[in-house]
C-alpha positions, 0 to 999 in steps of 0.5 A: 898337392905338395910344396917342397923346399931344398935344404942347401946349407949356408956356404954350400951349392948343392941340396942335401935334403928337402922339406915337404908340406903335404896337403891333406884337406882342400884349402890346406886346412890340414897338412903334414910337414915331412923332411929328409936330410943328409945324416952329416947335418943331424944335430946341427940345428938345420932341421929346427931352422928350416922347419920354422921357416916352412911353418911360418910359410904354411901358417902365414902365407898358405893359411894352414890351420893344422900341421902334423908331423911324425917322428920315430919314437927312438928319435930323441933329438927329432922329438925334442926339436918338435917340442921346442917348435911348440908342437904337441904330441898327440899319440903313438902310431904303431908300426907306422914306418919301416926302417932296416926291415923292421916296423917302427912306432912313430909319435904324431905331433901337431901345431895349430895356427893359434899355437904358432901365431903368438909364439912368432909375433914380435913386439913393435918398437913403435 
């Protein structure tokens, strides 16, 4: 099962990418967050903002327990955003991705529902 969201930047009419939440276990106990986005948007904050919305939905509505993410080890900005979102790097996946006909290692990241909830709970004004 997949849940997909188009990335449509503010002020634009067309999608320039997609976020995908893939189920890896029944009941969405474990899922994976994937994405593809137009290069012109890299480094502009679109990924971080969109990923936060998808993670809010995954943990708050779908009821996921664990979300996994991958990023190429040489993708410094991508890895930094995952860390900023609160993900923990769990390991290195050797030759897990092909880019320009070369095998690329990836880092495996995860966020648990227990990691996410405290970060996103706002104090009440009452």
